[in-house]
LUMNU-962337 format. One line per field, with one value per residue (C-alpha): residue in three letters; x, y, z. Coordinates in steps of 0.5 Angstrom, whole numbers. Example, Ala and Ser with C-alpha at 12.3 -4.5 7.8 and 13.67 -1.06 7.14 Angstrom:
2
lumtor = [ALA, SER];
X = [25, 27];
Y = [-9, -2];
Z = [16, 14];
//
This chain:
89
lumtor = [MET, TRP, LEU, ARG, ASP, SER, ALA, ASN, GLN, MET, GLN, SER, TYR, LEU, PRO, LEU, LEU, LYS, GLU, HIS, ASN, GLY, ASN, HIS, SER, LEU, ALA, SER, LEU, TYR, ARG, GLY, VAL, ILE, ASN, LEU, GLN, SER, ARG, TYR, ILE, LEU, THR, ASN, PRO, PHE, CYS, ASN, SER, PHE, GLN, PRO, PRO, VAL, GLU, SER, GLY, ILE, ALA, PRO, ALA, VAL, ASN, GLY, ALA, SER, THR, ASN, ASP, ASP, VAL, TYR, PRO, THR, TYR, SER, ASN, GLN, THR, VAL, PHE, GLU, CYS, LYS, VAL, GLY, CYS, ILE, SER];
X = [-54, -60, -61, -65, -60, -54, -56, -58, -51, -47, -51, -48, -41, -43, -41, -34, -34, -29, -27, -21, -19, -15, -17, -17, -21, -28, -30, -28, -32, -38, -37, -36, -43, -47, -44, -46, -53, -53, -51, -56, -62, -61, -60, -66, -70, -76, -71, -69, -64, -58, -52, -45, -42, -38, -32, -32, -31, -36, -41, -49, -53, -59, -65, -70, -76, -75, -78, -85, -84, -88, -85, -85, -80, -76, -70, -64, -62, -55, -55, -62, -63, -70, -75, -82, -85, -85, -88, -95, -94];
Y = [-39, -37, -30, -29, -34, -31, -24, -27, -31, -24, -20, -24, -21, -14, -12, -14, -10, -5, 0, -4, -4, -11, -17, -21, -17, -18, -11, -15, -21, -16, -13, -20, -22, -16, -16, -23, -22, -16, -20, -25, -21, -17, -23, -27, -22, -27, -32, -34, -39, -39, -44, -42, -37, -40, -37, -41, -48, -51, -55, -53, -58, -61, -59, -64, -61, -55, -58, -57, -50, -46, -39, -33, -31, -38, -39, -43, -49, -47, -41, -41, -47, -45, -40, -40, -33, -30, -24, -25, -22];
Z = [-2, 2, 2, 8, 12, 10, 12, 19, 19, 18, 23, 29, 26, 26, 33, 31, 24, 24, 18, 14, 7, 8, 3, 9, 14, 16, 12, 6, 8, 9, 2, -1, 1, 0, -7, -9, -6, -10, -16, -15, -14, -20, -24, -21, -17, -15, -13, -6, -6, -11, -13, -12, -16, -22, -20, -13, -18, -14, -18, -18, -13, -15, -13, -15, -12, -16, -22, -19, -19, -24, -23, -28, -31, -31, -29, -30, -25, -26, -22, -18, -13, -11, -13, -10, -12, -19, -22, -26, -33];
//
């Protein structure tokens, strides 16, 4: 999940959004995306692309280019797909 791309993809549905608490509503989809993005940002705030969440059952993708990334703090390829910017300690 690329944070910027997923946010932009959800933006196109904003005019259709109605307040609704059903599990299969567009509002539920928005809440899910916001919750997942929040979880990723809290875990690895300097990364921009993440692997599927464990509960999805989808295996992490291999990103061979990530081995060249020199990022601090370090990250796990099991949760992060790409991280290009990091903080300097």
